C-alpha positions as CSV (number, residue, x, y, z in Angstrom):
1,M,-34.0,9.9,25.9
2,N,-36.6,8.1,28.0
3,R,-35.7,4.4,28.6
4,L,-39.3,3.6,29.3
5,P,-41.8,2.7,26.6
6,P,-44.6,5.3,26.2
7,F,-47.0,5.0,29.0
8,D,-50.1,3.0,28.0
9,E,-53.0,3.3,30.3
10,T,-54.9,0.5,28.6
11,G,-52.4,-2.2,29.3
12,M,-52.3,-1.9,33.1
13,S,-52.9,-4.7,35.5
14,D,-55.6,-4.2,38.2
15,T,-53.0,-3.4,40.8
16,Q,-51.3,-0.9,38.5
17,R,-54.7,0.7,37.7
18,Q,-55.5,1.1,41.4
19,V,-52.2,2.9,42.0
20,Y,-52.6,5.0,38.9
21,E,-56.1,6.0,40.1
22,T,-54.9,6.8,43.6
23,I,-52.2,9.1,42.2
24,M,-54.7,10.8,39.7
25,S,-57.3,11.4,42.4
26,G,-54.9,12.6,45.0
27,P,-53.3,16.0,45.5
28,R,-50.9,15.5,42.6
29,G,-53.8,15.3,40.2
30,K,-51.5,14.1,37.4
31,F,-49.4,11.1,36.6
32,G,-45.8,11.5,35.4
33,G,-42.3,12.0,36.6
34,P,-41.0,8.8,38.2
35,F,-44.3,7.1,38.5
36,P,-44.5,5.4,35.1
37,A,-41.2,3.7,36.0
38,L,-42.3,2.9,39.5
39,L,-45.6,1.5,38.3
40,E,-43.6,-1.5,36.9
41,C,-43.6,-2.5,40.6
42,P,-47.1,-1.4,41.6
43,E,-46.8,-2.3,45.3
44,I,-43.6,-0.3,45.6
45,A,-45.1,2.6,43.5
46,D,-48.1,2.7,45.9
47,Q,-45.8,3.0,49.0
48,V,-43.6,5.6,47.3
49,Q,-46.5,7.7,46.3
50,A,-48.1,7.5,49.8
51,L,-44.8,8.6,51.4
52,G,-44.5,11.4,48.9
53,G,-48.0,12.5,49.6
54,A,-47.4,12.6,53.3
55,L,-44.2,14.6,52.9
56,R,-45.4,17.1,50.3
57,F,-49.0,17.6,51.3
58,D,-49.4,16.7,55.0
59,G,-46.0,17.5,56.4
60,S,-45.3,19.9,59.2
61,L,-42.5,21.8,57.4
62,P,-43.6,25.0,55.7
63,T,-43.8,24.5,51.9
64,S,-41.1,27.1,51.2
65,L,-38.6,25.2,53.4
66,R,-39.6,21.9,51.9
67,E,-38.9,23.3,48.4
68,V,-35.5,24.6,49.5
69,A,-34.5,21.1,50.6
70,I,-36.0,19.5,47.4
71,L,-34.0,21.9,45.2
72,V,-30.8,21.0,47.1
73,V,-31.4,17.3,46.3
74,A,-32.4,17.9,42.7
75,R,-29.3,20.0,42.2
76,H,-27.1,17.4,43.8
77,W,-28.5,14.5,41.7
78,R,-28.7,16.8,38.6
79,S,-32.3,15.7,38.3
80,V,-33.7,18.1,35.6
81,V,-37.3,16.8,36.1
82,E,-37.3,17.4,39.8
83,W,-35.4,20.7,39.4
84,D,-37.8,22.1,36.8
85,A,-40.9,21.2,38.6
86,H,-39.7,22.4,42.0
87,V,-38.2,25.7,40.9
88,T,-41.7,26.5,39.6
89,I,-43.2,25.5,42.9
90,A,-40.5,27.3,45.0
91,L,-41.1,30.6,43.2
92,R,-44.8,30.2,43.7
93,E,-44.3,29.5,47.4
94,G,-42.2,32.7,47.8
95,V,-38.7,31.2,47.8
96,E,-36.4,34.1,46.8
97,R,-34.9,33.9,43.3
98,S,-31.5,34.7,44.7
99,L,-31.7,31.6,47.0
100,I,-32.6,29.4,44.1
101,E,-29.7,30.8,42.1
102,A,-27.3,30.1,45.0
103,I,-28.6,26.5,45.1
104,L,-28.2,26.2,41.4
105,H,-24.7,27.5,41.3
106,E,-23.8,25.8,44.6
107,Q,-22.9,29.1,46.3
108,P,-23.0,30.0,49.9
109,V,-26.1,31.9,51.1
110,E,-25.3,34.8,53.4
111,E,-28.7,36.5,53.7
112,A,-31.6,34.2,54.6
113,A,-33.9,33.8,57.5
114,A,-32.6,31.5,60.2
115,D,-35.0,28.7,59.5
116,V,-34.2,28.8,55.7
117,Q,-30.4,28.9,56.5
118,S,-30.7,25.9,58.9
119,V,-32.7,23.8,56.4
120,L,-30.3,24.7,53.6
121,M,-27.2,23.9,55.7
122,L,-28.5,20.6,56.9
123,S,-29.7,19.6,53.4
124,R,-26.4,20.5,51.8
125,E,-24.3,18.8,54.5
126,L,-26.3,15.6,54.4
127,V,-26.4,15.2,50.6
128,E,-22.7,16.3,50.1
129,T,-21.0,14.7,53.1
130,K,-23.5,12.0,54.1
131,Q,-23.3,13.4,57.6
132,V,-24.7,16.3,59.6
133,S,-22.4,18.2,62.1
134,E,-23.4,18.7,65.6
135,A,-23.7,22.5,65.2
136,T,-25.9,22.2,62.1
137,Y,-28.1,19.6,63.7
138,K,-28.6,21.7,66.9
139,Q,-29.4,24.8,64.8
140,A,-31.9,22.9,62.7
141,V,-33.6,21.5,65.8
142,L,-33.8,25.0,67.2
143,E,-35.3,26.4,64.0
144,V,-37.7,23.6,62.9
145,G,-37.9,21.3,65.9
146,L,-37.0,17.6,66.2
147,E,-40.1,16.6,64.2
148,G,-39.1,19.0,61.5
149,V,-35.5,17.6,61.3
150,V,-36.9,14.0,61.1
151,E,-39.3,15.1,58.3
152,L,-36.5,17.0,56.5
153,T,-34.2,14.0,56.6
154,V,-36.9,11.7,55.2
155,L,-37.8,14.3,52.6
156,L,-34.1,14.5,51.4
157,G,-34.0,10.7,51.1
158,Y,-37.3,10.5,49.3
159,F,-36.3,13.0,46.7
160,A,-32.9,11.3,46.3
161,L,-34.9,8.1,45.5
162,L,-37.1,9.9,43.0
163,S,-34.0,11.5,41.4
164,M,-32.3,8.2,41.1
165,V,-35.4,6.7,39.4
166,L,-35.7,9.7,37.0
167,N,-32.0,9.5,36.2
168,T,-31.9,5.8,35.7
169,F,-34.8,5.8,33.3
170,E,-33.7,9.0,31.6
171,V,-37.1,10.6,32.1
172,A,-37.4,13.9,30.3
173,P,-38.9,16.9,31.9
174,S,-42.5,17.8,31.0
175,P,-43.5,21.4,30.3
176,A,-46.8,20.4,32.2
177,D,-44.7,20.2,35.4
178,G,-43.3,23.7,35.0
179,V,-40.5,25.4,33.1
180,P,-38.2,27.6,35.1
181,P,-36.9,30.9,33.8
182,L,-33.9,30.4,31.5
183,E,-31.4,31.7,34.1
184,L,-32.7,29.2,36.7
185,R,-32.4,26.1,34.5
186,L,-30.1,23.3,35.6
187,P,-27.1,22.9,33.3
188,Q,-27.3,19.7,31.2
């Protein structure tokens, strides 16, 4: 059940229209997910979409590593919208199905490249314990660099924010964003 009224493009203020057009003309190319809710505060929506664009489309982390981190956050927050959309992207970007299954079922991952393992460990530690151990931190810096760890940390916070918006307003997943295979769906 979506707590928001149906999105009506015709009733937008000038500021809302400007943000909407920025999103539509940007790399997302579509308007949905958390943005109808965020558009109720257009100045905030604009800042949020700009940060998301920088993280998702201009960041230094390889897309597959970014998707691993996003899936950890989506699983933690049980955000079906984020999970569905990003499972589809992760598969397209070459993330192993077995890794996605391990994230889905919150299982350890024994076999993964060192950079994947370090991103996974840091992401899990931070969202689950609210801290990152010294060993995990050092390994992540070794694998993705200090800039990568900063970007990863901001990415985790950004997708936690989106998950909270989606969960608060009970936004339903859209098939247009992608539908994961049945065995990779988040339990409801």
